[in-house]
C-alpha positions in Angstrom: 9.9 34.3 -6.4 11.2 34.5 -10.0 8.3 32.6 -11.6 10.0 32.1 -14.9 13.1 30.6 -13.3 11.1 28.4 -10.9 9.0 27.1 -13.8 12.1 26.4 -15.9 13.6 24.5 -13.0 10.4 22.4 -12.6 11.3 21.0 -16.0 14.9 20.3 -15.1 16.5 16.9 -15.8 18.2 17.2 -12.4 15.9 15.6 -9.8 17.1 17.8 -7.0 16.6 21.0 -8.9 13.2 19.8 -10.1 12.1 18.8 -6.6 13.1 22.2 -5.2 11.1 24.0 -7.8 8.1 21.9 -7.2 8.4 22.5 -3.5 8.5 26.3 -4.1 5.4 26.1 -6.3 3.5 24.0 -3.7 4.4 26.4 -1.0 3.4 29.4 -3.0 0.0 27.8 -3.9 -0.6 27.0 -0.2 0.5 30.3 1.3 -0.5 32.9 -1.4 -3.1 31.1 -3.4 -4.6 34.2 -5.1 -1.3 35.8 -6.0 0.0 32.4 -7.1 -2.8 32.0 -9.6 -2.6 35.5 -10.9 1.2 35.4 -11.3 1.2 32.0 -13.2 -1.7 33.0 -15.4 0.1 36.2 -16.4 3.2 34.2 -17.2 1.1 31.7 -19.3 -0.5 34.5 -21.2 2.7 36.4 -22.0 3.5 35.9 -25.7 7.2 36.5 -25.1 7.5 33.7 -22.6 9.1 30.5 -24.1 6.6 27.8 -25.0 7.8 25.2 -22.6 7.5 27.7 -19.7 4.0 28.6 -20.7 3.1 25.0 -20.8 4.6 24.4 -17.4 2.6 27.4 -16.1 -0.6 25.9 -17.5 0.1 22.5 -15.9 0.8 24.2 -12.5 -2.4 26.2 -12.8 -4.5 23.2 -13.6 -2.9 21.2 -10.7 -3.8 24.1 -8.4 -7.5 23.5 -9.0 -7.9 19.9 -10.2 -6.9 16.7 -8.5 -8.2 13.1 -8.6 -9.0 12.8 -4.9 -12.6 14.1 -4.5 -12.1 15.5 -1.0 -9.0 17.4 -2.0 -10.7 18.6 -5.2 -13.6 20.0 -3.2 -11.1 21.8 -0.9 -9.3 23.4 -3.8 -12.5 24.5 -5.5 -13.7 26.1 -2.3 -10.4 28.0 -2.0 -11.1 29.5 -5.4 -14.6 30.4 -4.4 -13.8 32.0 -1.1 -10.1 33.1 -1.2 -9.8 34.8 -4.6 -11.1 38.4 -5.0 -13.7 38.8 -7.8 -11.5 41.4 -9.5 -8.5 39.0 -9.4 -10.7 36.2 -10.7 -11.6 38.3 -13.7 -8.0 39.0 -14.4 -7.1 35.3 -14.2 -9.9 34.3 -16.5 -8.9 37.0 -19.0 -5.3 35.8 -18.9 -6.4 32.2 -19.5 -8.6 33.2 -22.5 -5.9 35.4 -23.9 -3.5 32.4 -23.8 -5.7 30.7 -26.3 -5.0 33.5 -28.8 -1.3 32.6 -29.1 -0.2 31.8 -32.7 1.9 29.1 -31.2 -0.7 26.4 -30.8 1.1 24.5 -28.1 1.4 27.6 -26.1 -2.3 28.4 -26.7 -3.4 24.9 -25.6 -1.4 25.4 -22.4 -4.4 27.2 -21.0 -7.1 24.7 -22.1 -6.9 22.4 -19.1 -6.8 25.3 -16.7 -9.9 26.8 -18.3 -11.6 23.5 -18.0 -10.7 23.3 -14.3 -12.1 26.8 -13.8 -15.2 25.9 -15.8 -16.0 23.0 -13.6 -16.2 25.4 -10.7 -17.8 28.5 -12.3 -20.3 27.2 -14.8 -22.5 25.2 -12.3 -22.6 28.4 -10.2 -23.4 30.6 -13.2 -20.2 32.6 -12.5 -18.7 32.6 -16.0 -21.7 32.8 -18.4 -19.6 34.4 -21.1 -17.1 31.5 -21.4 -18.9 29.2 -23.7 -20.0 32.1 -25.9 -16.4 33.3 -26.2 -15.1 29.9 -27.1 -17.8 29.3 -29.7 -17.1 32.8 -31.2 -13.4 32.0 -31.3 -14.2 28.9 -33.4 -16.3 30.9 -35.8 -14.2 34.0 -36.2 -10.7 33.3 -35.0 -7.4 32.3 -36.6 -6.6 28.7 -37.2 -4.5 28.6 -34.0 -7.3 30.2 -31.9 -9.9 27.8 -33.4 -7.7 24.8 -32.5 -7.1 26.0 -29.0 -10.7 26.9 -28.4 -12.0 23.6 -29.7 -9.5 21.7 -27.6 -10.8 23.7 -24.6 -14.4 22.8 -25.4 -13.4 19.2 -25.5 -11.7 19.3 -22.1 -14.7 21.0 -20.6 -17.1 18.6 -22.1 -15.1 15.5 -21.0 -16.6 15.4 -17.5 -18.6 13.1 -15.3 -19.7 16.0 -13.1 -23.5 16.0 -13.3 -23.8 19.7 -12.3 -21.4 20.7 -15.1 -23.2 18.6 -17.6 -26.4 20.3 -16.7 -24.8 23.7 -17.2 -23.3 22.7 -20.5 -26.7 21.4 -21.8 -27.8 25.0 -21.8 -25.1 25.7 -24.4 -25.5 22.4 -26.4 -26.8 24.1 -29.6 -24.0 26.6 -29.7 -21.3 24.0 -28.8 -22.6 21.6 -31.4 -22.7 24.2 -34.0 -19.1 25.2 -33.3 -17.6 21.7 -33.2 -19.6 20.4 -36.2 -18.5 23.5 -38.2 -14.9 22.8 -37.4 -15.3 19.1 -38.2 -16.8 19.5 -41.7 -14.8 18.3 -44.7 -14.8 21.9 -46.0 -12.5 22.9 -43.1 -9.1 23.3 -44.8 -6.9 23.0 -41.7 -6.6 19.4 -40.6 -5.4 20.3 -37.1 -8.6 22.4 -36.6 -10.7 19.6 -38.0 -9.0 17.1 -35.7 -9.6 19.3 -32.6 -13.2 19.7 -33.6 -13.7 15.9 -34.0 -12.1 15.3 -30.6 -14.4 17.9 -29.0 -17.4 16.4 -30.8 -16.5 13.0 -29.3 -16.3 14.5 -25.8 -19.6 16.4 -26.3 -21.8 13.5 -27.4 -23.2 12.6 -24.0 -24.7 16.0 -23.2 -26.1 16.7 -26.7 -28.8 14.1 -26.3 -31.6 16.5 -27.0 -29.9 17.3 -30.4 -29.7 13.6 -31.2 -33.4 13.3 -30.7 -33.9 15.7 -33.7 -33.7 13.8 -37.0 -32.3 16.7 -39.0 -29.6 17.5 -36.5 -28.7 13.9 -36.0 -28.5 13.3 -39.7 -26.1 16.2 -40.2 -23.9 15.1 -37.3 -23.7 11.6 -38.6 -22.9 12.9 -42.1 -20.0 15.0 -40.8 -18.6 12.1 -38.8 -19.0 9.6 -41.7 -17.2 12.0 -44.1 -14.4 12.4 -41.5 -13.8 8.6 -41.7 -12.7 9.3 -45.4 -10.3 12.1 -44.5 -6.8 11.8 -45.9 -5.5 12.5 -42.4 -5.4 9.2 -40.5 -5.7 11.1 -37.2 -9.0 12.5 -38.2 -10.1 9.0 -39.5 -9.3 7.4 -36.2 -11.0 10.1 -34.2 -14.1 9.8 -36.4 -14.3 6.0 -35.8 -13.9 6.8 -32.1 -16.9 9.0 -32.3 -18.9 6.3 -34.0 -18.0 3.9 -31.2 -19.3 6.4 -28.6 -22.5 7.1 -30.6 -23.2 3.3 -31.0 -22.9 3.0 -27.2 -25.0 6.0 -26.4 -27.6 6.0 -29.2 -27.9 2.3 -30.4 -31.7 2.7 -30.7 -31.3 5.3 -33.4 -28.6 3.6 -35.5 -30.6 1.3 -37.8 -30.9 3.8 -40.6 -27.2 4.8 -40.5 -26.0 1.2 -40.3 -28.0 0.3 -43.5 -26.9 3.4 -45.4 -23.2 3.8 -44.4 -21.8 2.3 -41.2 -21.6 -1.3 -42.3 -19.4 -0.5 -45.3 -17.4 2.3 -43.7 -16.3 0.3 -40.7 -15.4 -2.9 -42.7 -13.2 -0.8 -45.0 -11.8 1.0 -41.9 -10.8 -2.3 -40.3 -8.6 -3.0 -43.3 -6.8 0.4 -43.1 -3.0 0.3 -43.1 -2.9 2.7 -40.2 -3.1 0.6 -37.0 -5.0 3.3 -35.0 -7.6 3.6 -37.6 -8.0 -0.2 -38.0 -8.2 -0.7 -34.2 -10.9 1.9 -33.7 -12.9 0.5 -36.7 -12.6 -3.0 -35.1 -13.7 -1.5 -31.7 -16.9 -0.2 -33.4 -17.9 -3.8 -33.9 -16.8 -4.6 -30.3 -19.2 -1.9 -29.2 -22.0 -3.3 -31.4 -21.6 -6.7 -29.9 -21.4 -5.4 -26.3 -24.6 -3.4 -26.8 -26.5 -6.2 -28.3 -25.3 -8.7 -25.7 -26.5 -6.3 -23.0 -29.8 -5.6 -24.8 -30.6 -9.3 -25.1 -29.9 -9.9 -21.4 -32.0 -6.8 -20.4 -34.9 -7.9 -22.7 -34.8 -11.4 -21.3 -34.9 -10.1 -17.8 -37.8 -7.8 -18.6 -39.7 -10.5 -20.4 -39.4 -12.8 -17.3 -40.9 -10.0 -15.2 -43.8 -9.8 -17.7 -42.8 -6.4 -19.1 -43.6 -6.1 -22.8 -42.0 -2.8 -23.5 -38.5 -4.0 -24.6 -35.5 -2.1 -26.0 -35.2 -2.2 -29.8 -32.8 -4.9 -30.9 -31.6 -4.5 -34.5 -29.5 -7.6 -34.8 -26.6 -5.7 -36.4 -23.9 -8.2 -35.5 -25.8 -11.2 -36.8 -26.6 -9.5 -40.1 -23.0 -8.5 -40.7 -21.4 -11.8 -39.6 -20.4 -13.0 -43.1 -18.8 -9.6 -43.8 -17.1 -8.8 -40.5 -15.8 -12.1 -39.3 -13.7 -12.9 -42.4 -12.0 -9.5 -42.0 -11.3 -10.2 -38.3 -9.8 -13.6 -39.2 -7.5 -12.0 -41.7 -6.4 -9.4 -39.1 -5.5 -12.1 -36.6 -2.5 -12.9 -38.9 -1.1 -9.4 -38.3 0.7 -10.3 -35.1 3.6 -8.4 -33.6 6.2 -10.8 -32.2 7.8 -8.0 -30.2 4.6 -6.6 -28.6 4.5 -6.4 -24.8 1.9 -8.5 -23.1 -0.3 -5.5 -22.4 0.2 -3.9 -25.8 -3.1 -3.5 -27.7 -2.5 -4.0 -31.5 -4.6 -4.9 -34.5 -4.4 -8.6 -34.0 -5.4 -8.4 -30.4 -8.2 -6.0 -31.2 -9.5 -8.5 -33.8 -9.2 -11.4 -31.3 -11.2 -9.4 -28.7 -13.9 -8.6 -31.3 -14.1 -12.2 -32.5 -14.6 -13.3 -28.8 -17.4 -10.7 -28.4 -18.9 -11.7 -31.7 -19.1 -15.4 -30.6 -20.9 -14.3 -27.4 -23.3 -12.1 -29.4 -24.3 -14.4 -32.3 -23.4 -17.8 -30.9 -23.1 -20.7 -33.3 -23.5 -18.5 -36.3 -19.8 -17.6 -36.0 -18.7 -21.2 -36.6 -19.6 -21.1 -40.3 -16.7 -18.8 -41.1 -14.3 -19.6 -38.4 -14.1 -23.4 -38.8 -12.9 -23.3 -42.5 -10.3 -20.7 -41.5 -9.0 -22.9 -38.7 -8.9 -26.1 -40.8 -7.1 -24.3 -43.6 -4.4 -22.7 -41.5 -3.8 -24.7 -38.3 -1.1 -26.8 -40.1 0.3 -24.0 -42.2 4.0 -23.6 -42.7 3.5 -19.9 -41.8 3.6 -19.5 -38.1 1.3 -16.4 -38.3 -1.4 -18.4 -39.9 -1.0 -21.3 -37.4 -1.2 -18.9 -34.5 -4.2 -17.1 -36.0 -6.1 -20.4 -36.5 -5.5 -21.5 -32.9 -6.4 -18.0 -31.5 -9.6 -18.0 -33.6 -10.7 -21.4 -32.3 -10.1 -20.2 -28.7 -11.9 -17.0 -29.3 -15.2 -18.6 -30.4 -15.5 -21.1 -27.6 -17.3 -18.7 -25.3 -20.6 -18.2 -27.1 -22.0 -21.2 -29.1 -23.9 -23.9 -27.3 -21.4 -26.4 -25.8 -23.2 -29.3 -27.6 -22.3 -27.6 -30.9 -18.6 -27.5 -29.8 -18.0 -30.8 -28.2 -17.3 -32.8 -31.4 -15.1 -30.0 -32.8 -13.2 -29.8 -29.5 -12.6 -33.5 -29.4 -11.2 -33.3 -33.0 -9.0 -30.3 -32.1 -7.6 -31.6 -28.8 -4.8 -33.8 -30.3 -3.8 -31.1 -32.7 -3.6 -28.4 -30.0 -1.7 -30.7 -27.6 0.8 -31.3 -30.4 1.1 -27.6 -31.0 2.4 -27.2 -27.4 5.7 -28.2 -28.9 5.6 -25.8 -31.8 8.9 -24.0 -32.6 7.2 -20.6 -32.4 6.5 -19.2 -28.9 3.3 -17.3 -29.9 1.8 -20.5 -31.4 2.6 -22.5 -28.2 1.2 -19.7 -26.0 -2.0 -19.5 -28.0 -2.3 -23.3 -27.9 -2.0 -23.3 -24.1 -4.5 -20.5 -23.8 -7.0 -22.3 -26.1 -6.6 -25.5 -24.1 -7.3 -23.5 -21.0 -10.5 -22.1 -22.6 -11.5 -25.6 -23.6 -11.1 -26.8 -19.9 -13.0 -23.8 -18.7 -15.9 -23.7 -21.1 -16.1 -27.1 -22.8 -14.6 -29.4 -20.2 -17.3 -32.0 -20.8 -15.6 -32.8 -24.2 -12.4 -33.8 -22.5 -12.4 -37.6 -21.8 -10.2 -38.6 -18.9 -8.9 -41.8 -20.4 -8.5 -40.5 -24.0 -7.4 -36.9 -23.7 -6.1 -36.3 -20.1 -2.7 -38.1 -20.2 -1.3 -36.3 -23.2 -3.0 -33.0 -22.2 -1.7 -32.8 -18.7 1.8 -34.0 -19.8 1.9 -31.2 -22.4 0.9 -28.6 -19.8 3.5 -29.8 -17.3 6.1 -29.5 -20.1 4.8 -26.0 -20.8 5.5 -25.0 -17.2 9.2 -25.3 -18.1 8.9 -23.1 -21.1 9.1 -19.3 -21.1 7.4 -17.4 -18.3 4.6 -16.3 -20.6 4.0 -19.8 -21.8 4.2 -21.1 -18.2 1.5 -18.6 -17.1 -0.8 -19.8 -19.8 -0.2 -23.4 -18.7 -1.0 -22.5 -15.1 -4.4 -21.1 -16.2 -5.1 -24.2 -18.2 -4.2 -26.5 -15.3 -6.4 -24.4 -13.0 -9.4 -25.0 -15.3 -8.5 -28.6 -15.7 -8.5 -29.1 -11.9 -11.9 -27.6 -11.7 -13.1 -29.9 -14.5 -11.8 -33.2 -13.1 -11.8 -32.4 -9.4 -14.1 -33.5 -6.6 -17.2 -31.9 -8.0 -16.6 -33.1 -11.6 -19.7 -35.4 -11.8 -21.7 -38.0 -10.2 -20.0 -41.4 -10.0 -16.8 -40.2 -11.8 -13.5 -41.4 -10.5 -11.3 -38.5 -9.5 -9.0 -38.3 -12.5 -6.6 -35.9 -10.9 -5.4 -38.4 -8.3 -2.8 -40.2 -10.5 -1.3 -36.8 -11.5 -1.2 -35.1 -8.1 2.3 -35.9 -7.0 3.7 -34.9 -10.4 1.7 -31.7 -10.3 3.0 -30.8 -6.9 6.6 -31.4 -8.1 6.2 -29.5 -11.3 4.4 -26.5 -9.7 6.9 -26.1 -6.8 9.7 -26.2 -9.4 8.1 -23.3 -11.3 8.0 -21.2 -8.2 11.8 -21.6 -7.8 12.6 -20.7 -11.4 15.2 -17.9 -11.6 13.3 -16.2 -14.4 9.9 -16.5 -12.6 8.3 -13.2 -11.9 5.7 -12.5 -9.2 2.8 -13.2 -11.6 4.1 -16.6 -12.5 4.9 -17.6 -8.9 1.4 -16.5 -7.7 -0.2 -18.4 -10.6 1.7 -21.5 -9.7 0.7 -21.4 -6.1 -3.0 -20.8 -7.1 -2.9 -23.9 -9.3 -1.3 -25.9 -6.5 -4.2 -24.7 -4.2 -6.7 -25.8 -6.9 -5.2 -29.3 -7.2 -5.2 -29.6 -3.4 -8.9 -28.6 -3.2 -9.9 -30.9 -6.1 -7.8 -34.1 -5.6 -9.4 -37.2 -4.1 -9.2 -38.1 -0.4 -6.8 -40.9 -1.1 -4.1 -38.3 -1.5 -4.4 -37.0 2.1 -1.0 -38.4 3.0 0.6 -36.5 0.1 -1.3 -33.3 1.1 0.0 -33.7 4.7 3.5 -34.2 3.4 3.2 -31.0 1.3 2.2 -29.0 4.4 5.8 -29.5 5.7 7.2 -28.1 2.5 4.9 -25.1 2.6 5.6 -24.4 6.3 9.3 -24.5 5.7 9.0 -22.0 2.8 6.8 -19.8 5.0 9.4 -19.9 7.7 12.1 -18.9 5.2 10.2 -15.7 4.3 11.0 -14.4 7.8 14.7 -14.5 7.0 14.2 -13.2 3.4 12.3 -10.2 4.9 15.5 -9.1 6.7 17.4 -9.1 3.4 15.1 -6.7 1.6 16.9 -3.8 -0.1 14.3 -2.4 -2.6 10.6 -1.9 -3.1 10.6 -4.8 -5.7 12.1 -7.1 -3.0 9.3 -6.1 -0.6 6.6 -6.8 -3.3 8.2 -10.2 -4.0 8.2 -11.2 -0.3 4.7 -10.0 0.2 3.3 -11.9 -2.8 5.3 -15.0 -1.8 4.1 -15.0 1.8 0.5 -14.4 0.9 0.6 -17.2 -1.7 2.1 -19.7 0.7 -0.4 -18.7 3.4 -3.3 -19.4 1.0 -1.8 -22.8 0.0 -1.4 -23.6 3.7 -5.0 -22.6 4.3 -6.2 -24.8 1.5 -4.2 -27.8 3.0 -5.9 -27.1 6.4 -9.3 -27.0 4.8 -8.7 -30.4 3.2 -7.1 -32.1 6.2 -9.5 -30.7 8.8 -8.9 -32.0 12.3 -5.9 -34.1 11.0 -3.8 -30.9 10.9 -3.9 -30.8 14.7 -0.3 -32.3 15.2 1.1 -29.4 13.2 -1.1 -26.7 14.7 1.5 -25.4 17.2 4.2 -25.0 14.5 1.7 -23.4 12.1 0.6 -20.8 14.7 4.1 -20.1 15.8 5.2 -19.3 12.2 2.1 -17.3 11.4 2.4 -15.2 14.6 6.0 -14.6 13.9 5.1 -13.4 10.4 2.4 -11.1 11.7 4.8 -9.7 14.2 7.4 -9.0 11.6 5.2 -7.2 9.0 5.6 -3.5 8.2 2.7 -1.1 8.3 0.2 -1.3 5.3 1.3 -4.8 4.5 -1.2 -6.9 2.5 0.0 -10.2 4.1 -2.3 -10.1 7.1 -5.3 -10.6 4.8 -4.0 -14.0 3.8 -2.7 -14.9 7.3 -6.0 -14.2 8.8 -7.7 -16.5 6.3 -5.3 -19.3 7.1 -5.8 -18.8 10.9 -9.6 -18.9 10.2 -9.2 -22.2 8.5 -7.1 -23.6 11.4 -9.7 -22.4 13.9 -12.5 -24.1 11.9 -10.4 -27.3 11.9 -9.5 -27.3 15.6 -12.7 -25.8 17.0 -12.4 -25.5 20.8 -8.8 -26.6 20.7 -7.9 -23.3 19.0 -8.7 -21.5 22.3 -5.1 -21.8 23.5 -3.9 -19.6 20.7 -6.4 -16.8 21.4 -4.3 -14.7 23.8 -1.4 -14.5 21.3 -3.6 -14.0 18.2 -6.5 -11.7 19.1 -4.4 -8.5 19.6 -3.7 -8.7 15.8 -7.4 -8.9 15.1 -8.2 -6.0 17.5 -5.6 -3.9 15.7 -7.1 -4.8 12.4 -10.6 -3.9 13.5 -9.4 -0.5 14.6 -7.6 0.1 11.3 -10.4 1.7 9.3 -8.0 3.2 6.8 -7.0 -0.3 5.6 -10.6 -1.3 4.8 -9.9 -4.6 3.2 -7.9 -5.7 6.3 -10.7 -4.5 8.6 -13.2 -6.5 6.5 -11.1 -9.6 6.8 -10.9 -9.1 10.6 -14.7 -8.9 10.8 -14.8 -12.2 9.0 -12.3 -13.9 11.2 -14.2 -12.7 14.3 -17.1 -14.7 13.1 -14.9 -17.7 12.3 -13.5 -17.6 15.9 -16.9 -17.3 17.4 -18.2 -20.3 15.5 -15.1 -22.4 16.2 -14.4 -21.9 19.9 -18.0 -21.1 21.0 -18.3 -20.0 24.6 -14.5 -19.8 25.0 -14.6 -16.5 23.1 -16.5 -14.9 26.0 -13.5 -13.4 27.7 -12.6 -11.4 24.5 -16.2 -10.3 23.7 -16.1 -6.9 25.4 -13.3 -5.8 23.1 -14.8 -7.5 20.0 -18.3 -6.0 20.6 -17.0 -2.4 21.3 -14.8 -2.5 18.1 -17.6 -3.9 16.0 -20.1 -1.3 17.2 -17.6 1.5 16.6 -17.0 0.2 13.1 -20.8 0.0 12.5 -21.2 3.7 13.4 -18.1 4.8 11.4 -18.3 7.1 8.5 -14.9 6.1 7.3 -15.5 2.4 6.8 -17.4 1.5 3.6 -21.1 0.6 4.2 -20.6 -2.6 2.2 -18.8 -4.1 5.3 -21.6 -3.3 7.7 -23.9 -6.3 6.9 -21.0 -8.6 7.9 -20.7 -6.8 11.3 -24.4 -7.5 11.9 -24.0 -11.1 10.9 -21.0 -11.3 13.3 -23.3 -10.2 16.2 -25.4 -13.3 15.5 -22.3 -15.6 15.4 -21.1 -14.2 18.7 -24.5 -14.5 20.3 -24.8 -18.2 19.3 -21.2 -18.8 20.6 -21.7 -17.3 24.1 -25.4 -18.0 24.5 -26.9 -16.4 27.6 -23.8 -14.2 28.2 -24.9 -12.2 25.2 -27.6 -10.7 27.5 -25.0 -8.1 28.4 -25.1 -6.7 24.8 -28.7 -7.4 24.0 -30.2 -4.0 24.5 -27.6 -2.1 22.5 -27.5 -4.7 19.6 -31.3 -4.9 19.4 -31.4 -1.1 19.1 -28.8 -1.2 16.3 -30.8 -3.9 14.5 -34.0 -1.9 14.7 -32.3 1.2 13.4 -30.8 -0.7 10.5 -34.2 -2.3 9.7 -35.6 1.1 8.8 -33.2 1.5 5.9 -35.0 0.9 2.6 -34.3 1.3 -1.1 -37.0 2.7 -3.4 -37.5 0.8 -6.6 -36.3 3.9 -8.6 -33.0 3.9 -6.7 -29.8 2.5 -8.3 -29.0 -1.2 -8.5 -26.1 -0.8 -6.0 -28.4 0.7 -3.3 -31.0 -2.1 -3.8 -28.2 -4.7 -3.5 -26.8 -3.1 -0.4 -30.2 -3.0 1.3 -30.7 -6.7 0.5 -27.3 -7.5 1.9 -28.0 -5.4 5.0 -31.2 -7.3 5.6 -29.4 -10.6 5.3 -27.0 -9.4 8.1 -29.9 -8.2 10.3 -31.8 -11.4 9.8 -28.8 -13.6 10.7 -28.2 -11.4 13.8 -31.8 -11.8 14.9 -31.7 -15.6 14.4 -28.4 -15.9 16.2 -29.7 -13.9 19.2 -33.0 -15.9 19.3 -31.0 -19.2 19.4 -28.7 -17.8 22.1 -31.6 -16.8 24.3 -33.4 -20.1 23.7 -30.5 -22.4 24.5 -29.8 -20.4 27.7 -33.4 -20.4 28.9 -33.6 -16.6 28.6 -36.3 -16.2 26.0 -38.3 -13.9 28.2 -35.6 -11.3 27.5 -36.8 -11.3 23.9 -40.4 -10.4 24.6 -40.0 -6.7 24.1 -38.3 -7.2 20.8 -40.8 -9.7 19.3 -43.0 -7.0 17.6 -40.0 -5.3 15.9 -38.7 -8.7 14.6 -42.1 -9.6 13.1 -42.3 -6.1 11.7 -39.0 -6.6 10.0 -40.1 -9.9 8.6 -43.2 -8.3 7.2 -41.1 -5.5 5.5 -38.9 -8.2 3.9 -41.9 -10.1 2.7 -43.5 -7.1 1.1 -40.4 -5.9 -0.7 -40.1 -7.5 -4.2 -36.3 -7.2 -4.0 -35.0 -10.1 -2.0 -32.4 -12.9 -2.3 -32.5 -16.6 -1.6 -30.0 -16.2 1.3 -32.3 -13.5 2.9 -35.4 -15.7 2.5 -33.6 -18.8 3.9 -32.5 -16.7 6.9 -36.1 -15.4 7.3 -37.4 -19.0 7.3 -34.8 -19.9 10.0 -35.8 -16.9 12.1 -39.4 -17.9 11.9 -38.7 -21.5 12.8 -36.5 -20.6 15.7 -39.0 -18.1 17.0 -41.7 -20.8 17.0 -39.3 -23.3 18.7 -38.2 -20.7 21.3 -41.7 -20.1 22.6 -43.5 -23.5 22.6 -45.9 -22.3 25.2 -47.8 -19.9 22.8 -46.5 -16.6 24.3 -46.1 -15.1 20.9 -48.5 -17.4 19.0 -50.8 -14.5 17.9 -48.0 -13.2 15.6 -48.0 -16.4 13.6 -51.7 -16.0 12.7 -51.0 -13.2 10.2 -51.9 -14.3 6.6 -48.7 -12.9 5.2 -46.6 -15.4 7.2 -48.3 -18.4 5.7 -48.0 -16.8 2.3 -44.3 -16.0 2.7 -43.5 -19.5 3.7 -45.5 -21.0 0.8 -43.7 -18.6 -1.6 -40.3 -19.8 -0.5 -41.3 -23.5 -0.2 -42.6 -23.6 -3.8 -40.0 -21.5 -5.5 -38.3 -23.8 -8.1 -35.2 -21.6 -8.3 -34.4 -22.0 -4.7 -32.0 -24.8 -3.5 -33.3 -27.9 -1.6 -31.6 -26.5 1.5 -33.7 -23.3 1.4 -36.9 -25.3 0.8 -36.1 -27.6 3.7 -35.7 -24.7 6.0 -39.1 -23.3 4.8 -40.8 -26.7 5.5 -39.3 -26.6 9.0 -40.6 -23.1 9.5 -44.1 -24.2 8.2 -44.2 -27.0 10.8 -43.3 -24.5 13.6 -45.8 -22.0 12.3 -48.6 -24.6 12.2 -47.9 -25.5 15.8 -48.1 -21.8 16.8 -51.3 -21.3 14.9 -52.8 -24.4 16.6 -52.0 -22.8 19.9 -53.9 -19.7 18.9 -56.8 -21.8 17.7 -56.7 -23.9 20.9 -56.8 -20.8 23.0 
């Protein structure tokens, strides 16, 4: 293989030539791994090779050892360890380091990512001890080009989340820090070297924690970074502010001195910088301050509630700086870019994000500066000032106490509604967004009789505006539906009712707009679902009529699917079908048993859709949800559809690669069991085998396994005594799962998982107890009574528990007491911890009345059992 020619072809504009070259490289890597690496590294190191070819070689080398997929990464790293001769390894490493010496910096940097990929393998195994020493020496003694390449390499190596590599690097932290700080000093004459050093410093901050503990070293690092914010090179300035962001996130506790001496002033000046990247990163510094202080306040409140007095330091930086920072943010809001894409992050959007965080951090304090700005600019002739005023008002709603905002919101509502007709699109869009925020956060300020007619009319009109504006109106309408829907407040008339028919018409029209993209169509259907869920019962006839429209549209997707010619077409059909299925499910949930006359048509269409779907489609998730709603509505009458439907559920349960679909299938299995009860028995052998297989799978995420255990309980209650067939196997599984515990020093995710797992175990036990009780087979439970009480005792003793778990535990205790009225297990109820556990749940003021009622019921059953012991 002519490596130069193949690498040149890999850069070709001709897709066929490029694909052929990439295929040759892939084949060479797979079949002659050692020779491939040596050949490419030699080509990369050769000074006479054109720069673009050397860069291509570096990329190919990096890709040979580094990929995102962890399993594949481990495989490639093992190939390097086992398949490459030590002598060849040394040559490859030498070639990589020699590449850094190129006077053409871009050629030199070609080897940086490859060296980083090698370092991630070698350093944790102590196989390349001279690497970091060589890189540090290059920075101290090399040419400017070598310094830049070596610093870039240090940055790539340091930018890792591999704990073993970080541990290895910590051994070199002093040398690395010396090298990068030396290169980052203001005395460094070459700005490119200084920039590479600042970048490497930012990447190294996490593993130089020990250096940051030293006052002298920390002071010097902070001095170098602060000086870099004053560089004449805006690239260096931006990188320096990026470093300060990272430092504030990692070392907030140590920042009080530096904030007082320099950082307040430097960052406020930085926010005003004419260079957008510098300004954004200076703004993000205050975003980081706010995020840290929000988190610290939440953590300290949680610790205080637990009686822990050793709290994290809280320096109140944001509050102290409010009067200096907020006016700058407000000014920057007027620097909008009319042509910016929706996902483009510019100075004005950074300022808006920061103001939003500031309001959450300091609460009502932010109003003092924002309100005069809003009042001064909201009626300005300059659209930028109008938009900034509206955006500022929307940004601060999420933070101050709602009572502080209610009067302001009521004054602002007529103005904001009027601005929905502004001649500038950005102003209109911000008005719609702010109205949505008001509905979401301060909905109590909206008075149905006074504000709702003009507000909802303005939002309906906005649905006909640009797609961007229509999206914002959809979000506002969604929040409005939640505010004035069925759960709005005690004794309130449902204010949505009079607008329901108009809302249906308006939203269905949006979904048919020629310029509507998938996002807008999905949003419109989501709002429609929200209105259906929240409107009053008097609109049932309208909801029933709407079901015919939705079914017709679902039916049409079958025809549209046959006309697909592109991936975009497929995505559009998938999104449309899923959205319509969700709306149909919402309609079924509202109508309940009244949907029965349409059930045959619904199932016919849904089954046809399932049958027509290609592999890996996301639509079954939504279809299963809709079928689950129908099963809940029809109950036993759903049985006639089981033969046609369950094969799709079985297939989904076996599809462990599509984990979300498998999870939905587990959920609908529970729905079916609860709906058709004993009629599910003929299908239970398949269901139980598939569920047990999934429970033991290493492929399926463990987060789905609690639902499988809960499903066992649902099936048991459904088929009652017939569950005896599966009793021994399931009880063994539950006892095994009961042994899984989380130590208090384990991560939060593991503790949450164990709580969730225990909820599933408890629900399964309770379902099985009820099944055996109702079928008169409680004696089959006798051998499992001790393990069940043992599990209850473990749950009681663990401080980590949820309300759902304790409610289920109370249910299990109560059902055990009810299942054995003759006192066969009465001795177990005499344990002191049982009375204590019930009392703890019953008197917990944070628990719902439902949980407390179950605890009272468990107490009555326990008292009866304890009386039987006393009587004996």
